[in-house]
C-alpha positions as CSV (number, residue, x, y, z in Angstrom):
1,X,-15.4,2.5,20.6
2,X,-12.1,0.6,19.9
3,X,-9.0,1.3,21.8
4,X,-6.6,3.7,20.0
5,X,-3.3,2.1,19.4
6,X,-0.4,4.3,20.0
7,X,2.3,4.2,17.1
8,X,5.9,5.5,16.8
9,X,8.0,5.7,13.8
10,X,11.7,5.0,13.7
11,X,13.4,6.3,10.5
12,X,11.5,9.1,9.1
13,X,13.5,10.1,6.0
14,X,11.6,7.9,3.4
15,X,8.7,5.4,3.9
16,X,8.5,6.5,7.6
17,X,7.5,9.9,6.6
18,X,4.7,8.4,4.3
19,X,3.4,6.5,7.2
20,X,3.6,9.5,9.5
21,X,1.6,11.6,7.0
22,X,-1.0,8.8,6.9
23,X,-1.5,9.6,10.6
24,X,-1.5,13.2,10.4
25,X,-4.2,13.0,7.6
26,X,-6.4,10.8,10.0
27,X,-6.2,7.9,7.6
28,X,-5.2,5.4,10.2
29,X,-8.5,4.2,12.1
30,X,-8.0,3.7,15.7
31,X,-4.4,4.8,15.6
32,X,-2.4,7.8,16.8
33,X,1.2,8.8,16.2
34,X,2.8,9.5,19.4
35,X,6.5,9.6,18.6
36,X,9.1,9.8,15.8
37,X,12.7,8.7,16.1
38,X,15.4,9.5,13.7
39,X,19.2,10.2,13.9
40,X,18.7,13.2,11.7
41,X,17.2,15.7,13.8
42,X,16.5,18.0,10.8
43,X,13.4,15.9,10.1
44,X,11.8,17.1,13.5
45,X,10.9,20.5,11.8
46,X,8.5,18.3,9.4
47,X,6.4,17.1,12.5
48,X,6.4,19.9,15.0
49,X,3.6,18.4,17.1
50,X,5.1,15.1,17.5
51,X,7.6,14.2,20.2
52,X,10.8,13.7,18.4
53,X,13.8,11.5,19.6
54,X,17.2,11.2,18.2
55,X,18.2,8.2,20.5
56,X,16.2,4.9,19.9
57,X,16.8,3.9,23.6
58,X,14.9,7.2,24.6
59,X,12.3,6.5,22.1
60,X,11.6,3.0,23.5
61,X,12.0,3.8,27.1
62,X,9.4,6.5,27.3
63,X,6.4,4.0,27.3
64,X,4.8,6.1,24.9
65,X,3.8,3.6,22.2
66,X,2.2,0.2,21.5
67,X,3.6,-0.3,18.3
68,X,6.9,0.7,16.4
69,X,7.0,1.1,12.9
70,X,10.6,0.4,11.7
71,X,11.5,2.3,8.4
72,X,15.2,2.5,8.7
73,X,17.8,1.2,6.4
74,X,17.3,-2.5,6.1
75,X,20.5,-3.6,7.8
76,X,19.2,-2.2,11.0
77,X,15.8,-3.9,11.1
78,X,17.0,-6.9,13.2
79,X,18.5,-5.0,15.9
80,X,15.6,-2.4,16.3
81,X,13.2,-5.3,16.2
82,X,14.9,-7.0,18.9
83,X,15.2,-3.9,21.1
84,X,11.5,-3.2,20.7
85,X,10.3,-6.9,21.5
86,X,12.6,-7.1,24.6
87,X,10.5,-3.9,25.9
88,X,7.1,-5.5,24.8
89,X,6.5,-3.2,22.0
90,X,4.9,-4.6,18.9
91,X,6.6,-3.9,15.6
92,X,5.8,-3.5,11.9
93,X,9.0,-3.6,9.9
94,X,9.4,-2.2,6.5
95,X,10.6,-4.9,4.0
96,X,12.9,-6.7,4.1
97,X,13.1,-8.1,7.4
98,X,16.7,-8.9,7.1
99,X,19.5,-9.5,4.7
100,X,19.6,-13.0,4.6
101,X,17.1,-15.9,5.2
102,X,19.1,-17.2,8.1
103,X,18.8,-13.8,9.9
104,X,14.9,-13.9,9.3
105,X,14.6,-17.4,10.7
106,X,17.0,-16.5,13.8
107,X,14.6,-13.4,14.4
108,X,11.4,-15.4,14.2
109,X,12.9,-17.7,16.8
110,X,13.9,-14.9,19.0
111,X,10.5,-13.3,18.6
112,X,9.0,-16.5,20.2
113,X,10.2,-15.7,23.6
114,X,8.2,-12.4,24.0
115,X,4.6,-11.7,24.1
116,X,4.8,-8.8,21.6
117,X,4.2,-9.4,17.9
118,X,5.7,-8.4,14.6
119,X,4.8,-8.1,11.0
120,X,6.5,-7.1,7.9
121,X,5.3,-4.4,5.5
122,X,5.0,-6.1,2.1
123,X,3.3,-3.4,0.4
124,X,3.5,-4.8,-3.3
125,X,2.5,-8.2,-2.7
126,X,-1.1,-7.6,-4.1
127,X,0.1,-5.8,-7.1
128,X,-1.5,-7.5,-10.1
129,X,1.7,-7.3,-12.3
130,X,3.9,-9.0,-9.4
131,X,1.1,-11.8,-9.0
132,X,1.2,-12.4,-12.7
133,X,4.9,-12.4,-12.8
134,X,5.2,-14.9,-10.0
135,X,2.6,-17.2,-11.8
136,X,4.8,-16.9,-14.8
137,X,7.9,-17.8,-13.1
138,X,6.5,-20.6,-11.1
139,X,4.6,-22.2,-14.1
140,X,7.9,-22.2,-15.9
141,X,6.5,-19.9,-18.7
142,X,9.5,-17.9,-18.7
143,X,11.9,-20.9,-18.7
144,X,14.7,-21.5,-16.2
145,X,15.5,-18.4,-14.3
146,X,19.3,-17.9,-13.9
147,X,19.3,-14.5,-12.5
148,X,17.0,-11.6,-12.0
149,X,17.1,-7.9,-10.6
150,X,14.1,-6.1,-9.7
151,X,14.1,-2.4,-9.0
152,X,11.1,-0.5,-8.0
């Protein structure tokens, strides 16, 4: 039998709730949801059987999890990711990793100092429509792109 990986979710108001529900529906093989953290303690009532933390330091310091899923507003991803890596907690970060490419590069370099790993949740990368659009852009089929806006 494979080891059960213990997960915690930071940010339970949006995508974090979706991730939590996958655990609660037993759709994550060899994974268990061990803790939730959010600054809004109203969300605790939605997950009554999962330990809930309002303070991220308490969440990280309890030694409850192997992996933290970071699903907070994107400007907090880097700081939370660094805190987790410093505590030897692996992380999965909802997109985007950071606001700028320089912040991304700096975080990648920072992460190399630690044994923990991180990944970024890019849930739309295999969508056929997005793959086709990327091919159209890179092939020049759409002409020179001057500006774009993409909202999902």
